[in-house]
N, C-alpha and C positions, 0 to 999 in steps of 0.2 A: 498469396499472402498466407503467415501462420495463424494457426488457432489460437486465440486468447484462453488463459485458465484465469479461474478467480482466485484471487489471494486475499489473504487478510495481514496487513502489515501493521504493527504497532511497536510502540517505543517508548522507553523509561530515559529519559535524557536530563542529568543534573544541572548543565549549564545554560542559562538562557539564550546565549549566541548560538551554541550548538542546536538547541530545540529551535530556535527561529529558521535556522539553516535547513534542518531536517523536514521540518513543517513545509517550508516552499519546495523541496525538492518531491516530498511525498503529494502535495496537492496537484504536481504535475503530472501524476499517472493514477491519481484516485478519481474514482467515479462515485464515492460517497464516503463520508467519515463520520465519527462522533468522538469526540475529546482527541485520545492519540491512538486511535485505532481507524484504519482505512480499509475500504474496498477496492481493489486494484484489479482491473482484468489486464493480464500482460502476455505478452508475445515471450518466448525464451529471451530474444534481444532486450527486449525491455526490462526483462528480469534481472539480467545481467547488467544492464546500467543502471537500473536503481539500486542494486546491492553494491556497485561500485561508487555510485554517489555517495550513498549512505555510509561506507566505509571510510570514505574520505572527511565524513564530519564527525562521526561518533568517537568518543574516547572508550576504546574496551575495557579498561580498568572501571570507568565510573558509569558508563551508560550501558543501555541493553535495547536491542531491535530484534524483532522477529519477523519473519515474512513465512506464512503456512499456505501453502496449495490447499483449497478445499475440493473434496472429492464431488466431481459433477453429478454423481448418483445421488447424492444426498439431498434430502428436502430441505429448502431453505423456509425459516419460521420468521416472521416478524411479530414485533408487537408494538402497541401504541401506532404512532403514525408512521412507522417504518415503511419504506418501499423496498419490494423484492428487488435485488440487484439485476440488471439487464445488461447483457453483452450487444451493444448496439453495432450497427454495420460499420461504423468508423469511431476513431478518438482522435482529440487533438492532445497531443503530449509534447507538454514544454512549458 
């Protein structure tokens, strides 16, 4: 099994319909979220699938989407009631 890496996914989508579609896709991959920013532990295959799904939804002229891999050596800092992201032994994607 491939090792999952932690990514932060964020979007700014102008159409309500595309926004709803992107939200549904990202919720299928996310382990946590706040507003339009999501924590996603992804394998390389899941990353490709997520990018393909989002690419089929967004309008590149009007919308923005970013997927950033976080350096696993970096220290995670949380504020308020936030919970440190964890990579559990299994994920349900879908």
